[in-house]
N, C-alpha and C positions, 0 to 999 in steps of 0.2 A: 225780685223785686222790680215793679215794671216804672220805667222811666217817664219821667215827666216832660220831658223835651217831644216837641212835636215829630212827628213822623219825617223824615229827610226823604224828598223825590227822588228817586232814581236819575242818575246820570248816564245819558245815552254814550256807545260806544261803539265802532265801527265793526267791532266783530260779533255783533248781536248778543251783546252781554253787557248789562244794565250795572253800572257802577252805583253802589248805596253810601252818599257822603260820612265818613264817621262822624259820631258826635264824641262831646267832651265827656260824656263818661263812658265810654267806650276802654274796658281796661287791654292789656298787653295779650291775655289770654280769657277768652270769653266772647258774652255779649254785651251791648249797652244795656247798663245798669244794674250788672251783675254784682260790680261792689259801688252801687251809689246809695248816696246815704238818701232815705225819706225823710221829708222836714219835719215830718211831725214824730219821728223817731227820736230816743234818747242817743246824744252823741257818742256816749258809750258803745254803741253797739256798731259802731265804725271799726271797733278794734277786732270785731268778728266777721263782717262782713266779706262775703264773694271765698277768698280763698285766707283773709285774714286769720282763720282759727288754726291755720297749717304754722302761719307765722308765730303765733300766739306760742303751740305747741313747743314748737322749735326755740323760743328767748327762755320760756322757763325750763325747759329741760337745760339750756345752756347754765342759767344761775344756780339748777339744783348740783348739777356737776362739779361747778367752780366751790359751791358751798358747801357741800357734803365731803368733798375734795381736802379743804382747808379745814374743816372741822372733825373731822376724823385722824387727824394726823396732828402732831405738836407745833402750836403754833408759834411765832415771833411777830414781837409786836412791830416791827419796822421792816416786815415782810407780809405776812400774811392778809393785813386788810388792803395791799394792791388787786390781788386780785378780786376779792368780794367786792370794790368797789367799783373796779372797771368793768366787773361782768352787770353791776346794777346800772352802771353808766349804758353799757350797749341793752340793756334791756329798756330802759326810759327812752333811748333814742329811737327802737325800734316802735315804740308807741308812738312816738309824736310824728313817724312817718303814717304808721296805720290810722291815727285819727283823722287827720287831715285828707288822705289819700279819696275818700269817697263824696267829700263836700262837692258840691256844685252849682247851689244857688248863692246870692249875694250875703242871705242870712246865715246859712249853715257853714259857709268861707269864712265870716268872720269870725265865729264861734269856733271852728275849726283851729283857725290862726291863733286864737287865744291860749286854748289846749294846747296845741304844739309848742306855744313859746313856753308856756309853764313847764311842760315836760323835758324839752330840751334846757330849760333852767337848773331842773334836776338832774338830768344826766350830764350838766356841763358840769355842777357842784361833784357829783362823783368823780368826772372823770380826773379833775382840778385836786381834787384829794387823794384820789389814788397816788397822782404822778408826784405830787408833793412828798408820799409817803416814801415811796421806793428812791426819790433821788435823795432824800433824808439819809435813807437807809445806806444808798452809796457814797455818801459823804462822811457818814459816822463811820462807818466800817473800811473805807479808801478803797471802794468797789469799783471795778473798770467800768467805764461808760463805754456805750455802743459795741460790746462783745459779740452780738448775735444777732440771727435774721430778723428775732423782736425785737430788738433794741433799736434797728435801724427802721423798723416798720413803724415801731412807735411813733418815733419823734417824725416821720413823715405823714402819718396819721394826725397827730394833733395841731402839726400845721394848717395842714387844709380844715381840721375842726376850728381850728380859731376862725381861722378865715371864712368859714360858713357860717359860725355864729355871729359874726360881725357884720357879715353882709346880711344876712335875714334879720337880724335887727335893727340894722337902717333901713332896710325896704318897710318894716313894719312901722315901726315907731318914728322914723324920720324919712319920708320918701323925698323931703324937699332936695337931699342930699343927691338924687338920683335927676331931680330937674322937675320935680311934683311928682303926683299921685300915678300918672297914666305912662309915665316912662318908667317909673318902678317896676308897676307891673311888667312891662313888655321885659323887664329884665328876670320875672318869676320862673320863667323856665330852665334858665340858665342855674337858677337856687336849686331847681329841681334836680339837675343832672347831677350838681355837685354833689346833693343830698344824696343820691342814690351810690355815687362814687364812696361817698364817706362810709355809708354803711358797708360796703364791698372793703374795704381798707380796713374798718375796725373787724370783722371776721376773719381777714385773711391775719390779722394782729394777733387775734387769740388763737388762731389755728397755731401760729409760728410760737406762740407761748408754750405750746405742749413738749415742745423740743427743748425750752430750757432746762437746765440743770435743777432748779428749783420743784419743776414740776414733775419732771422725769425722775428725782431722785428721790423728793416727798410727796409730794399729793398724788403721783403714778395715775393721774387722769388721764384716760386711754383716748388716743387719738381719733378712732373710730367713732367713739361715741361725740366727743365733741364735732365731728365731722357730720353725722347725723343731724343733729342740733343746728347747725351753721345750714347746712341744706334744706332743711325745713322754712327758717327763715327766710333764706334765698326765694324758695319757691312762693313760700304765703307771700312775700310781699313785693316782689319783683312783676308775680303773674296779675298784681292790681295794677300796676301804673297807666293812668289813662295816657293812650298816646296825643289825644290833641292839648293835654295840656304840658306837652314836651315839645308842641310842635310838628309833630309826626303825621303826616297824611296817611292813612290806611283805608282802601277802600274795599267792602265787602262787594262780591260781583256774584250776581245771579242772571240766568238764563233771561232772555227777553222773548217774551211770544208774540210775535208780529199778528194784527187782525188782517185776514183776507176777505 
């Protein structure tokens, strides 16, 4: 998809190579515009642009693995909903990232932020419900807290998740909390960094769940299958990271032909 941004002029260098300034639409892997939203295209296509379709396969596969594992084995009302809801939470959070990544104009960014917020509301609801259910199970059955890697990762991820939601909500709805709109915008790159960190933590938490007694003894979901799903989400999502949105300078370099 062609970029609507003006072509950047080469920057001369002493080694006879011209460095081309990056554009905000340049993804981590690929060329500028590879994962850039066309202002006239439906926003839903943002979920598939560039390598987005790879992330979709991974996120859907992860949900299928969990849901098939739960519903093909005996269910427990205070345990089974936890993996179901958490898998949906990860799915919606992934969609929230994918829907916003390709935006680059003021209009698409505003629409993308609204969709981003709505999807995060869905993911937050799933996470809260899932955590409430598993904690209720531990209280009712006098279960041990924090007895596994999954439990520790879950607590760390929940703390980062809450901070990320509060930070994002304040930036979007109450920019005055940061001293005004311009100052709020200046913090966006940190929100993006923490968002990608949060996704990585969530996926690590999912992977660690495979080694819990419940999954190993009851659901029997295979680590290799979950690893494939997680790998697809990572490749599809992180490959679309736009470097300039993270404040990273990245120059393409090309030979300079001197006219003699």
